[in-house]
ZALUMDREN-925156 format. One record per residue: residue in one letter; x, y, z of N, C-alpha, C, O, CB in turn. Coordinates in steps of 0.1 Angstrom, whole numbers, plus 5000, padded with zeros to 4 digits. Each point is the difference from the previous one (the first is absolute). Glycine has a CB too. Example, Ala and Ser with C-alpha at 12.3 -4.5 7.8 and 13.67 -1.06 7.14 Angstrom:
# residues 2
NODE   lumba   n_xx   n_yy   n_zz   ca_xx   ca_yy   ca_zz   c_xx   c_yy   c_zz   o_xx   o_yy   o_zz   cb_xx   cb_yy   cb_zz
NODE       A   5132   4943   5078    4991    5012    5000   5009   5012   5000   5010   5000   5007    4971    4988    5005
NODE       S   5015   5023   4981    5009    5011    5000   4992   5011   5008   5005   5011   5001    5007    4983    4977
# end
This chain:
# residues 86
NODE   lumba   n_xx   n_yy   n_zz   ca_xx   ca_yy   ca_zz   c_xx   c_yy   c_zz   o_xx   o_yy   o_zz   cb_xx   cb_yy   cb_zz
NODE       M   1882   2644   2076    5015    5001    4998   5005   4999   5015   5010   4994   5004    4991    5021    4973
NODE       G   4994   4992   5030    5001    5000    5011   5006   4986   5010   5010   4996   5006    4973    5023    4987
NODE       K   5005   4976   5005    5002    4984    5007   5009   4993   4996   5009   4996   5008    4972    5001    4995
NODE       F   5019   4999   4979    5016    4999    4997   5015   4999   5003   5009   4992   5000    4977    5015    4995
NODE       A   5009   5008   5008    5013    5003    5004   5007   5000   5015   5012   4998   5003    4982    5014    4978
NODE       G   4994   4989   5026    5004    4998    5016   5002   4984   4999   5009   4996   5006    4975    5026    5009
NODE       H   5009   4968   4978    5003    4987    5003   5010   4996   4996   5006   4992   5007    4976    5003    4994
NODE       N   5026   5010   4986    5010    4994    4994   5011   5007   5006   5011   4995   4998    4978    4999    4982
NODE       V   5012   5019   5030    5013    5003    5011   4999   4992   5007   5011   4996   5002    4992    5023    4999
NODE       A   4988   4975   5005    4996    4991    5015   5006   4986   4991   5011   4996   5003    4962    5018    5012
NODE       A   5022   4982   4979    5003    4986    4989   5015   5002   5001   5006   4993   5008    4973    5006    4972
NODE       D   5031   5015   5011    5011    5002    4997   5008   4995   5016   5007   4990   5001    4985    5029    4976
NODE       L   5005   4991   5034    5009    4998    5010   4999   4987   5007   5009   4996   5007    4990    5027    4996
NODE       L   4988   4969   4992    5002    4990    5011   5005   4985   4991   4997   4989   5004    4983    5024    5015
NODE       G   5027   4988   4968    5001    4992    4985   4989   4992   4999   5003   4988   5000    5022    5009    5000
NODE       N   4962   5005   4997    4990    4996    4993   4992   5004   4990   4997   5011   4997    5005    4983    5018
NODE       A   4996   4997   4981    4993    5005    4981   4997   5012   4997   4994   5004   5010    4994    4977    4988
NODE       L   5012   5027   4995    4993    5015    4997   4986   4995   4995   4997   4988   4999    5025    5027    4993
NODE       L   4970   4994   5006    4987    4998    4991   5002   5005   4989   5006   5010   5000    4981    4990    5015
NODE       P   5009   4996   4974    5001    5008    4988   4992   5009   4998   4990   4997   5005    5017    4989    4986
NODE       F   4992   5029   5002    4991    5007    5000   4997   5005   4987   5011   5005   4997    4994    4997    5024
NODE       T   4991   5000   4972    4992    5010    4992   4990   5006   4998   4990   4993   5000    5018    4999    4995
NODE       P   4992   5017   5004    4986    5009    5002   4989   4998   4985   5004   5003   4989    5014    5019    5027
NODE       D   4973   4975   4986    4989    5003    4995   4990   5003   5004   4995   4992   5008    5013    5000    4984
NODE       P   4980   5024   5002    5009    5001    4988   5011   5010   5003   5003   5006   5010    4977    4989    4973
NODE       Y   5027   5003   5003    5009    5010    5000   5000   5014   4993   4997   5002   4988    5012    4979    5014
NODE       T   4994   5029   5008    4992    5012    4999   5018   5009   5003   5011   4995   5005    4953    4999    5005
NODE       T   5031   5024   4985    5009    5003    5001   4992   5016   5003   4993   5004   4990    5026    4975    4997
NODE       C   4981   5030   5026    4993    5013    5004   5009   5007   5001   5007   4997   5009    4976    4997    5002
NODE       L   5020   5018   4981    5015    5007    5003   4996   5018   4997   5000   5007   4990    5018    4968    4998
NODE       D   4980   5030   5026    4995    5014    5001   5009   5011   4991   5012   4999   5002    4979    4995    5024
NODE       L   5006   5012   4967    5008    5008    4990   4997   5016   5008   4999   5010   4992    4998    4972    4982
NODE       G   5002   5021   5036    5001    5013    5004   4985   5006   4995   4990   4993   4999    5038    5008    5000
NODE       S   4975   5014   4997    4986    5003    4997   4998   4998   4980   4991   5006   4994    5009    5014    5032
NODE       A   5007   4974   4970    4995    4991    4989   4991   4990   5002   4993   4996   4991    5026    5007    5003
NODE       G   4979   4992   5020    4987    4988    5001   5011   4991   5001   5012   5004   5002    4964    5002    4982
NODE       A   5018   4978   5016    5005    4992    4999   5001   4991   4985   4996   5003   4989    5000    5002    5036
NODE       V   5009   4983   4981    4997    4985    4987   4998   4985   5008   5005   4996   5011    5016    5016    4968
NODE       F   4972   4982   5013    4994    4990    5010   5004   4990   4984   4998   5003   4988    4979    5008    5036
NODE       T   5028   4981   4982    5005    4986    4986   4996   4988   5008   4999   4998   5012    5027    5010    4974
NODE       E   4971   4986   5003    4995    4982    5003   5009   4993   4992   5001   5001   4988    4973    5001    5013
NODE       G   5034   4987   5008    5005    4987    4990   5016   5008   4998   5004   5012   5001    4969    4978    4982
NODE       W   5033   4996   5014    5017    5000    5001   5003   5008   4986   5012   5004   4998    4993    4969    5016
NODE       D   4986   5030   4976    5005    5011    4994   4996   5013   5003   5004   5009   4993    4999    4977    4992
NODE       R   4988   5016   5025    4997    5012    5004   4994   5010   4991   5005   5011   4998    5011    4983    5016
NODE       R   4969   4999   4981    4990    5003    4993   4996   5009   5010   4998   4997   5011    4997    4984    4975
NODE       I   5002   5036   5006    4994    5009    5007   4991   4998   4998   4995   5001   4989    5017    5011    5013
NODE       A   4979   4985   5015    4983    4999    5000   4993   5016   5005   4989   5004   4999    5011    4964    5010
NODE       L   5010   5038   4997    4997    5019    5005   5009   5006   5000   5011   4997   5002    4974    5002    5011
NODE       T   5008   5015   4985    5010    5012    4997   4993   5014   5012   4988   5001   5002    5018    4990    4966
NODE       G   5003   5016   5035    4990    5012    5005   4996   4998   5012   5003   4990   5008    4989    5014    4971
NODE       P   5000   5006   5023    4988    5002    5013   4998   4987   5002   5005   4998   5011    4981    5024    4984
NODE       E   5008   4968   5001    4993    4986    5001   5015   4992   5006   5000   4995   5011    4977    5005    4965
NODE       A   5029   4999   5020    5012    4995    5003   5006   5004   5016   5005   4993   5009    4998    5007    4963
NODE       K   4996   5014   5026    5005    5007    5016   4993   4997   5011   5004   5000   5011    5003    5018    4978
NODE       T   4979   4981   5007    4993    4998    5009   5001   4980   5008   4999   4995   5011    4986    5031    4973
NODE       L   5019   4970   5003    5002    4982    5004   5014   5003   5007   4999   4992   5010    4989    4991    4967
NODE       K   5025   5023   5025    5008    5003    5005   5001   5004   5012   5009   4996   5008    4994    5005    4974
NODE       R   4985   5011   5020    4997    5005    5011   4996   4990   5014   5004   4999   5011    4990    5018    4971
NODE       N   4996   4975   5008    4993    4984    5008   5013   4991   5007   5002   4997   5012    4976    4999    4967
NODE       I   5030   5002   5007    5006    4991    5008   5009   5005   5008   5005   4992   5008    4990    4993    4978
NODE       N   5008   5024   5014    5010    5004    5010   4990   5005   5014   5004   4996   5011    5016    5014    4968
NODE       A   4969   4997   5022    4993    4999    5013   4994   4993   5006   4999   5001   5013    5000    5011    4982
NODE       L   4996   4976   4993    4990    4990    5006   5003   4986   5001   4997   4991   5008    4988    5024    4983
NODE       W   5022   4985   5000    5004    4986    4999   5015   4995   5008   5000   4991   5009    4986    5013    4967
NODE       I   5027   5005   5017    5011    4996    5006   5000   5003   5018   5002   4992   5009    5011    5013    4964
NODE       Y   4983   5006   5029    4995    5012    5015   4987   4997   5000   4992   5007   4994    5023    5017    5004
NODE       P   4980   4966   5009    4984    4999    5005   5000   5008   5013   5008   5000   5009    4986    4974    4982
NODE       P   4995   5034   5006    4997    5016    5011   4996   4992   5010   4990   5004   5005    4999    5018    4980
NODE       T   5015   4968   5021    4997    4997    5013   5005   4992   5008   5005   4991   4994    4981    5013    4999
NODE       D   5016   4995   5025    5007    4993    5008   4993   4987   5001   5002   4996   5011    5007    5024    5000
NODE       D   4985   4973   4984    4989    4988    5000   5009   4989   4995   5001   4999   4987    4974    5015    5008
NODE       P   5032   4977   5013    5008    4992    4995   4994   4990   4989   5006   4997   4989    5007    5006    5032
NODE       E   4971   4990   4984    4993    4994    4993   4996   5003   4983   5002   4994   4990    4992    5003    5036
NODE       R   5000   5014   4976    5000    5008    4991   5012   5001   4988   4999   4996   4989    4987    5013    5030
NODE       I   5026   4998   4986    5011    4998    4995   5003   4987   4991   5002   4999   4987    5002    5014    5032
NODE       L   4996   4979   4991    5002    4982    4992   4995   5001   4992   5005   5004   4989    4994    4981    5024
NODE       A   4983   5013   4989    4988    5002    4987   5007   5007   4992   5004   4992   4991    4974    5009    5020
NODE       Q   5026   5008   4987    5001    5005    4990   5019   4999   4992   5004   5003   4988    4970    5013    5024
NODE       A   5031   4981   4995    5011    4992    4996   4996   4989   4992   5004   4999   4988    5007    5008    5031
NODE       G   4978   4981   4986    5004    4985    4993   4989   5002   4989   4994   4991   4994    5014    4991    5028
NODE       R   4990   5033   4975    4988    5003    4986   5010   4994   4990   4996   4992   4991    4989    5033    5013
NODE       F   5029   4980   4998    5009    4998    4984   5011   4992   5002   5010   5002   4994    4985    5020    4997
NODE       S   5004   4966   5019    5009    4990    5000   4997   4989   4995   4989   4994   4999    5018    5015    5017
NODE       N   5006   4987   4978    5005    4988    4987   4995   4987   5008   4994   4992   4992    5033    5019    4997
NODE       G   4972   4985   5025    4999    4987    5004   5000   5001   5014   4999   4990   5007    5011    5000    4973
# end
């Protein structure tokens, strides 16, 4: 999402066409504090994981995928490219 957001902000400022974005797959992962977490899939938000398993997934999303624990630009870009829509 960050790549699309960055592109579209710059394009909007320059008067260029924006890129359409649709998350694929569409998922939601919500941390529920001491109750664990819930992970849903699809636009109808079908529950796929709950409890400790969803909590572990949410921690990995935050610690490993969104905020890569590295200062190496090549590794950061390789990780970001894994989830690109194009």
